[in-house]
N, C-alpha and C positions, 0 to 999 in steps of 0.2 A: 687174185685178179686185181688190177689197178683200177683207177678211176675211169680209164678209157676202155675197160673191158679186155685189155691185153694182159695175158699171164706173164709174170716176170720170172725169168730163169735165174734164180739166185745162185744155183750151182755154177752156171756159166760165168756169172759175174765174179764169184770168189775164185774160180779156177783161173780166169783171166788176170785178176789182180795178183794172185800167187805167181803166175808165170812171169808177169811183168816186173814184179818186185823180187824175183829170184836173183841169185848171184851177189846180193849185197853183202852177204856174210863171208863169201869165199876170200875176200881180201885179207881176212884175219890170218890165213895160213902163211901169208908173206910178210907179216908184221916184223919179223926178225930182220928183214932186209931194209927196213925203213928207219931213218934217223928220227928220233923223238916221235914214235907213233902215237903217243898219248896226245900230242898237239896236232900232228899231221892228219891223222885219220878223221877226227871230227870235222875239220875244215874241208878235207877232200870229200867226205860224204855230203857235206852241205852243198858244195859246188856241184857235185855229181847229181844230187837230188834236184837242184834248181835246173840244171841243164836237161836232165831226163824229163822233168815236168814240162819244160818249154818245148822239148823235142816231141812230146806227145800232144800238148795242147795247141801249139801254133798251127800245125798242119790240120788238126781236127777242126779248129775254128775256121780256118781258111776254106776247108772243104764244105763244112756245113753251111757256111755263108755263101758259097758260090754255086753249089749244085743242089738242085731239087730232084730227089729221086725217092722211090718207095723205100721204106726202112728195111724191107726184106732183102734189098740189094746190098745192104751193108754187111758184108761177110769178109772172110779172109781175102786179102788182095784188093779190096775195093779202093783203097787210097790211090793205088796206081791207076785204076780205071778212072777215078775221079780226076786225077791229074791229067789224064788224056782228054777228058771232057773239057777241062779248063784251058789247057795250053797246047794240047796236041801230043802226038806220039813220042816226041823227043823227051818230054817231061816224064811220061810213063816209063820209058826205058831207063832214065836216070834214077827214078824212084826204085825200080826193080833192082838196078845195080847196087844202090845204097842198101836195100834190104839184104841182098846176098852178102855184101861186105860186112854188114852188121852181124849177121848170123855167123860168119867166119870169125869175126872179132870176139863174139861171145864164146864160141867154141874154144878159141885159143886161150882166152882168159880162164875158162873153166879147166882146160887141160893143164895150164900152168899151176893153178892152185891145187889140183889133184896130184900133180907130180910132187909138190911140196908135202902134201899129206902122206904120200907113200914113203918119201924120204924120211919124214919124222917117225913114222911107224917102224921103219926098218932100223932107224937109229935107236929106238927104244926097245928093240928086240921082238916086236909084234909081227914082223915080216922077216923073211930071210935076208941075210947081209948083202946078197948080190943086188938088191935094190938100192944100195948105197952108192953104187957106181954110176 
């Protein structure tokens, strides 16, 4: 229990952090396609980390400063609901479209990295050669 008497769900926090920080390692499977990866990757990761943090923090600060609601309403999809409360239906729709496009982008990135892993395993003989084509 915390100071306010609310039980903290540490499993949910760690699960959420893991989910949000997933996929950072999958870029390594494509390192062979990048010129000077020892210089490019650290810089790319730095910029990606900054943009990711801003992408989470700016909307969160905007919503928490604009909308007064019960904390129990903060669940999956609430940012779109909050956007509707702040600016109307049009912003909710754009947030939802952005969420769908983000999910598609994450899926495509993961699919690309997994394809490289399968190719590498087939090249080393761990999978049948027909995966090389």
